[in-house]
C-alpha positions in Angstrom: -46.1 -23.4 -39.9 -42.7 -24.6 -40.7 -41.3 -21.2 -40.4 -43.1 -20.7 -37.1 -41.7 -23.9 -35.8 -38.2 -23.0 -36.8 -38.5 -19.7 -35.0 -39.7 -21.3 -31.8 -36.8 -23.7 -31.9 -34.3 -21.0 -32.5 -35.7 -19.0 -29.5 -35.4 -22.1 -27.3 -31.8 -22.7 -28.3 -30.7 -19.2 -27.5 -32.4 -19.3 -24.1 -30.7 -22.6 -23.3 -27.3 -21.2 -24.4 -27.8 -18.2 -22.2 -28.7 -20.3 -19.2 -25.7 -22.5 -19.7 -23.3 -19.5 -19.9 -24.8 -18.1 -16.7 -24.3 -21.4 -15.0 -20.6 -21.7 -16.2 -19.8 -18.1 -15.3 -18.6 -18.6 -11.6 -16.5 -21.6 -12.7 -14.7 -19.5 -15.3 -14.1 -16.8 -12.8 -12.5 -19.3 -10.4 -10.4 -20.7 -13.1 -9.2 -17.3 -14.1 -8.4 -16.4 -10.5 -6.6 -19.6 -10.1 -4.5 -19.1 -13.2 -3.6 -15.6 -12.1 -2.6 -17.0 -8.7 -0.4 -19.6 -10.2 1.3 -17.0 -12.4 2.0 -14.9 -9.3 3.4 -17.9 -7.4 5.7 -18.9 -10.2 6.8 -15.3 -10.9 7.8 -14.7 -7.2 6.4 -11.2 -6.6 8.1 -11.0 -3.2 11.6 -11.4 -1.8 12.9 -12.2 1.7 15.9 -10.4 2.9 17.6 -12.4 5.7 19.5 -11.3 8.8 22.8 -9.6 7.9 21.7 -9.1 4.3 20.7 -6.2 2.1 18.6 -6.3 -1.1 19.8 -4.4 -4.2 16.9 -3.6 -6.5 17.4 -3.8 -10.2 14.8 -2.4 -12.7 15.4 -4.2 -16.0 19.1 -4.6 -14.8 19.6 -1.0 -13.7 20.7 -0.6 -10.0 18.3 1.5 -8.0 19.1 3.9 -5.1 16.8 2.2 -2.6 18.4 -0.6 -0.6 16.1 -3.2 0.9 16.6 -4.0 4.6 15.8 -7.2 6.4 12.3 -8.6 6.0 9.7 -9.4 3.3 9.4 -7.1 0.4 7.3 -7.1 -2.8 8.6 -6.6 -6.3 7.2 -6.2 -9.7 7.6 -9.5 -11.6 9.6 -9.4 -14.8 10.5 -5.8 -14.3 12.3 -5.9 -10.9 15.1 -8.2 -9.7 16.5 -8.2 -6.2 20.2 -9.2 -5.5 21.0 -10.2 -1.9 24.3 -8.8 -0.5 25.9 -10.2 2.7 26.8 -7.3 5.0 27.9 -9.4 8.0 31.5 -9.3 9.2 33.7 -11.6 7.1 37.2 -12.8 7.3 39.9 -12.8 4.6 43.5 -14.2 4.8 46.0 -13.0 2.3 49.7 -13.8 1.7 51.9 -11.0 0.5 55.5 -10.8 -0.6 57.5 -7.6 0.1 60.9 -6.2 0.9 62.2 -4.4 4.0 64.0 -1.1 4.0 67.3 -3.0 4.2 66.3 -5.1 1.1 65.4 -8.3 2.9 62.7 -10.5 1.4 59.7 -10.7 3.7 56.7 -13.0 3.2 53.7 -11.9 5.3 50.4 -13.6 6.1 47.7 -11.0 6.9 44.1 -11.7 8.3 41.4 -9.0 8.2 37.8 -8.8 9.3 35.6 -6.6 7.1 32.1 -5.9 6.1 30.2 -4.0 3.4 28.7 -0.7 4.6 25.0 -1.7 4.6 23.6 1.5 3.1 26.1 1.3 0.3 25.4 -2.3 -0.8 23.9 -1.0 -4.1 27.1 1.0 -4.8 29.3 -1.9 -4.1 27.3 -4.2 -6.4 27.2 -1.6 -9.1 30.9 -0.8 -9.0 32.5 -4.1 -8.0 29.9 -6.9 -8.0 29.8 -9.8 -5.6 33.5 -10.8 -6.1 34.9 -7.8 -4.1 37.4 -9.9 -2.1 39.3 -11.0 -5.2 38.9 -7.7 -7.0 39.5 -5.2 -4.3 40.5 -6.6 -0.9 43.4 -8.9 -1.9 45.1 -6.4 -4.2 44.7 -3.7 -1.6 46.3 -5.9 1.1 49.2 -6.7 -1.2 49.9 -3.0 -1.9 49.5 -1.9 1.7 51.8 -4.6 3.0 54.5 -3.7 0.4 54.2 0.0 1.2 54.4 -0.3 5.0 57.0 -3.1 5.0 59.4 -0.9 3.0 59.5 1.7 5.9 61.0 -0.8 8.4 64.1 -2.9 8.5 63.8 -6.6 8.8 64.7 -6.5 12.5 62.2 -3.7 13.2 59.4 -5.8 11.6 60.0 -8.3 14.4 60.7 -5.9 17.3 58.1 -3.3 16.3 55.4 -5.7 15.2 52.5 -3.8 16.9 53.5 -0.5 15.2 53.7 -2.2 11.9 50.3 -3.8 12.3 48.7 -0.4 13.3 50.2 1.3 10.3 49.0 -1.4 7.9 45.5 -1.3 9.4 45.2 2.5 9.1 46.3 2.5 5.5 44.1 -0.4 4.5 41.1 1.0 6.3 41.4 4.3 4.3 41.9 2.5 1.0 39.0 0.1 1.4 36.6 2.7 2.7 36.8 4.4 -0.7 35.0 1.3 -2.0 32.5 1.3 0.9 34.1 -1.7 2.7 34.9 -1.2 6.4 37.8 -2.9 8.1 36.8 -4.2 11.6 40.1 -5.9 12.6 43.6 -6.4 11.2 46.3 -8.8 12.3 49.7 -10.0 11.0 49.5 -13.8 11.3 53.3 -14.1 10.6 56.5 -12.9 9.0 58.9 -15.2 7.3 62.4 -14.3 6.1 65.2 -16.0 4.2 67.1 -18.8 5.9 70.4 -16.9 5.8 68.8 -13.9 7.5 67.1 -16.0 10.2 70.5 -17.7 10.9 72.1 -14.2 11.2 69.4 -13.0 13.5 69.8 -16.1 15.7 73.6 -15.6 15.8 73.2 -12.0 16.8 70.7 -12.8 19.5 73.0 -15.5 20.8 75.9 -13.0 20.9 73.8 -10.4 22.6 72.7 -12.9 25.2 76.3 -14.0 25.9 77.4 -10.4 26.2 74.6 -9.6 28.6 75.5 -12.7 30.7 79.1 -11.6 30.8 78.2 -8.1 31.8 75.9 -9.5 34.6 78.7 -11.8 35.7 81.2 -8.9 35.8 78.7 -6.8 37.9 78.2 -9.7 40.2 81.9 -10.2 40.7 82.4 -6.5 41.4 79.6 -6.6 43.9 81.1 -9.7 45.6 84.5 -8.1 45.7 83.2 -4.9 47.2 81.4 -7.0 49.8 84.6 -8.8 50.7 86.5 -5.6 51.0 83.9 -4.1 53.2 83.9 -7.3 55.4 87.7 -7.3 55.6 87.8 -3.6 56.6 85.2 -4.3 59.3 87.1 -7.3 60.5 90.4 -5.3 60.6 88.8 -2.5 62.6 87.4 -5.1 65.0 90.8 -6.6 65.5 92.4 -3.3 66.1 89.9 -2.4 68.8 90.4 -5.8 70.3 94.2 -5.4 70.3 93.9 -2.0 71.9 91.8 -3.3 74.7 94.0 -6.4 75.2 97.2 -4.3 75.4 95.9 -2.0 78.1 94.5 -5.0 80.0 97.8 -6.8 79.6 99.8 -3.9 81.0 97.6 -3.9 84.1 97.9 -7.7 84.4 101.6 -7.5 84.2 101.7 -5.0 87.1 99.6 -7.2 89.2 101.8 -10.2 88.4 104.9 -8.2 89.4 103.4 -7.2 92.7 102.4 -10.8 93.4 105.8 -12.1 92.8 107.3 -9.5 95.1 105.0 -10.4 97.9 105.9 -14.1 97.4 109.6 -13.3 97.8 109.1 -11.1 100.9 110.2 -12.8 104.2 108.0 -10.7 106.4 110.9 -8.8 108.0 110.9 -5.0 107.7 114.2 -3.5 106.9 116.3 -2.2 109.9 116.9 1.5 109.8 119.1 3.4 112.2 119.1 7.1 112.9 116.5 9.5 114.0 113.5 10.7 112.1 110.6 8.9 110.7 110.8 5.3 109.6 110.9 5.2 105.8 108.3 3.2 103.9 109.6 0.4 101.9 107.5 -0.5 98.9 107.0 -3.8 97.3 109.4 -2.9 94.6 112.2 -2.5 97.1 111.5 -5.9 98.6 111.6 -7.4 95.1 115.1 -6.0 94.6 116.3 -8.0 97.6 
C-alpha cells in the first residue's frame, strides 16, 4: 500500500507541474518578446538620414558602395554602422600668402562655397574622412592662390581683379573635383600689400590724376582760345561790312550836304548871258563857285 500511495503522489505532482508550466507559458513568451524588443531598441536597428545629408554604410568598418539618401533606413545591429555626411553648400574662408610676378608680397583672403558630391559621399569619407576642409580645401586654396598670383603684377591684381578671381575659381574647381568636392562660388575678399608698395601706388595714382587734370585744362584752354579767335574773326568781318556800308552812305550824304549848301548860297538870280543861241544851264555847282 505504501508503494501504491507513493505512486499516486508522484503522479499528482507531475500533473500539477505540467499545469503550472502551461499556465506560465504565455507570460514567458511575453517576457521573451519584451526582452527582444528592448534589445532592438537599445541596439538602434534603424537610422534617420536628414535633409541635406547622406549615409555612408560601414560593414564592420568597411565602407560600402551604397549611399543612403534622405529618410529612414534599417541596418543590421552590431554588423552595420552608418556615418552621416553633410552634402549641403558650405562656406570656407582661407588666408593665403603669395608673391606677384614683380615679386611683391601679397596677402589674400579667399571665400568659397562648396559641397560634397552627394553620390560620392562614401568615397570622400573613405579617402579623406570628415575633416576634408582642413585636409584638402585649405591646402588647395593656398596652392591655387600662389600659382595664379604669380602670373600677375601687383598692379594687375588690383586692376584685373575679376580676371584673377575667374582664373583662381577655374583652377580650384578642377583641383577639388578630383576629391569629389564641387565649388559653387569663389570670391576674393581682399588683397593687401606692403606699406611701401601701397604708398608708391598712391603716389602714382596722384601723379596720374594731376597729369590728367593738366591735360584736360590744356584742352579746355585750347578750346577757349579757338572760340575767342573764331569770335574775333566774326566780329572783324562784321566791322568790315559795316564800314563798307558806312563809307558808301557817307559819300552819298556828303553829296547831298554839298548840294544843300550850294542852294543856301544861291540868291535866286539866274546868270545873265548875252549872245544868241540857247540859254546855257547853270548847275548848282556853278552857283556854289560864286
